[in-house]
N, C-alpha and C positions, 0 to 999 in steps of 0.2 A: 413467531417468525421474525426474521431479521430484515433490515434494510441494507442493501448493498449499493455502492457506487463504484463503478469499474473505470479505472483511469489508465489510458493507453500510454505507451512509450514513444520513443523517437519515431517521427515520420508517419506514425500510424494515426488512427482515429477511432471513434466509437464503433466503426464498422468491424474492427477486429474481434469484437465480443459477440458477433452474430450467433455463434453456436452455444454460448454460455448463458445468455439472457433467458432464452426459453426454458433451459434446464433449471435455472434458479426459480423462475416463475412456477414451473411445474411442481417444485418442492414447496411452494407456498410463500416464498420470499418476495419482498419488494426489491427489484433490481433495475438499475438504470446504468447507462454508459453516457459519457459526454465527449464532445470534441473540445479539446483544449484550444486556447487562442491560436489561430492560424492553421489548425489541423482540421482534417475532414472538410466539412462545409462551412467552417467558421471563416469569416472574411477578413479577420485581423491580418494586417501585413506582417509576415514572419520576422522581418528585420526589427520590429518594434517590441517583440514579445520578451518579457522578463519572467523570472521565476515567481515574482510577486503576482503577476497577471495570471499565471497558471494556478497559483494557490488560491487567488480570489475567485477564479472560475469554479474551482472545486467547492469552496465554501458557499458560493451562491447556489450550488446545485443540491446542497444538503437539506434534508427535511427530517428532522429528528435525529436521534443517535444512530450513526451509520457505520457500517463496516466498509472501510476504504480498501480497495484492492488496486495496487499499482504494479504495472508491468514494466520492467526494464527501467528506462529513465523516469517512468511514473513513480518509482520509489522515492525519487527526490521530491516530486510534486506532493505526494501524500504526506511525506515527512513535514514539508512546509505547512501544509494545511493543518495537520495535527498539532504542530508547535504553536500555531496561531490561535486555534480554537479547540483545545482538547476536550472541552465539555460536550462537544458536538460529535465526538468520535467514539464509537463503541469498541473498535479494534482496527489495527492496521494489518494488511496482508501484503507482503512483498512477494511478487511472483517473478522469479528469475530477474530480480531487480537490484538496483543500487540501494543499499541500506546504509546511509551515511551516519557517522557520528558527528557530534557538534563540530562545526567548522570545516567539514569535508564537503567537497563538491564532486559531481560525477567525473569531472576532468581529473581530479586528484585520484579517484578510485581507479579510473582507467589507467593512469600512469603507474600506480602501485602494482596493479595486477597484470600489466602487459597488454592483454586483450588485442593480440596481433590481428585476429580475423576482423574484429570490429574496426580497428584502425584502417585496415585494408579496404573495408567496405565503404567507409565514409569518404565522400567527396565534398570538400569545402567550396563554397562560392568564392569568387574573386575578392569580395569584400569581407569574407570570413564571418559573415553574420548568419549564414544558414549552411546547412549541409544536406546532402542527399545520399542515398545508397547506390553504389555502382550496380547496374542491372545484372551483371554476370555473377554477382555474389548472392542474389536472392535465393536461388535454388540450393546453393551449396551451404550457406551459413544460416539462413533464417528459416527456411521452410523444407529442409531436406527430408524430414520424416513426416511431412503433412500429406494429406490426400492429393492426388493429381489435380492440377488446376489451381491449387492454392496460391502459388507464386503469381500466376496471371491475375487472379482476383485481387491480390495485394498490389501488384504493379500498377493497376488502373486507379488505385486509390491513395497510394503513398504521396505525401506532400513534403516540401522542404521543411527541415527541422530548424527552428531558431537555435543558435548556439549559446545565447546568453544564459538560459536556465541551467545548462550543464556546467557553467563556470562559477556559479554563485554558491557560497558556503551554506551549509545546512545549519538551522537553528536546533537547539536541544529539545528533545522530546521530554515531556513531563514524566517524572517517576510514576511507575504503576500503570502506564498505558499499555494495554495488551497488544503485543505484536507477534505475528506469525510470519514464517518464511517458507515459501514453496520452492525448493531447490530442484532445478532441472539437471539431471545428471549427465545428459548428452548435449548440453548447451555449447554451441560453437561461437557465441557472441560474448556473454559474460561467463567466463570459464567456471566449471564446477568448483575448482579449488578456490576461486575468488568468492563464490557463494558460501563455501564452507568457512572461509576465513571471516567473512562479515558476520557470520552467525556463531562464531566459535564459543561464545559465552552465553548463548541463548538457552532457555529451558528446552530440553529434549522434546517435551510434549508440544512445543510450538514450532517444531521443524517437521516438514512434510516433504518427502522426496517423490519426484516423478521421473521415470526413465524415458525422457524425451528431450528434444532440443528446445530452442529459444521461443517457440511459438506453441505452447501447450494448449491454448484456446482453439487451435486448429488441429493439432496432432492428436490430442487426447481429451476432447471436451467432456466426455462422461466422467473420466477420472478427476479432472479438474473441478467439475461441478460437485462431485462427491466430496472432495476435500473441503471446498468452500462450505458445503452444507454441514459437514462435521464441525468446522470451525464455528459456524453460527450456532450450532447446538450447545457448544461449550462456552460461548462468550456471554 
């Protein structure tokens, strides 16, 4: 059985994995989720958070070779962790996530792929050190295909997102590290065409499609857990 660490994306926290953790546990896996610095219940001031701080929080949570799953901006975080300590990583799984090449930042990828909905959803603080999601975009862009009440559940838990981690360039991943990508074909935040472009030269066996939007952990938890379980079986 595998060890999983689930890493959330912008403005979210460990809470977004509530439906996935019990499914992975039921399959016999070890699975945990963490709050990155300033997210969820973590008290770190968001203005002070860097990509290095997020990377170090992930590394501190590892216990033996682990499959890291990163959602959305979490793809940047798991890339940084794997580049720093590849011997501690069994595989990376990018879930509707930014999958940067060396030197690329999330900001670079947003600019390259347009991401009009994401840019419309983001509201920068006056000092530009944090961002939040515009309330009216939650149902339309983030949770449009999720069960009723999902947006309200998230609305009560979303926190300001530090901007610095999304502006910092990615380090190179070591050759041979196993990487998988779960593409969400109805994603309204990271466009499906962007997800296809980031994985254009990946092995077909490492690409997994879900017919859902940007929040598959709420929209299709059974399907997502099944994909993660199959990845674990082949890793």
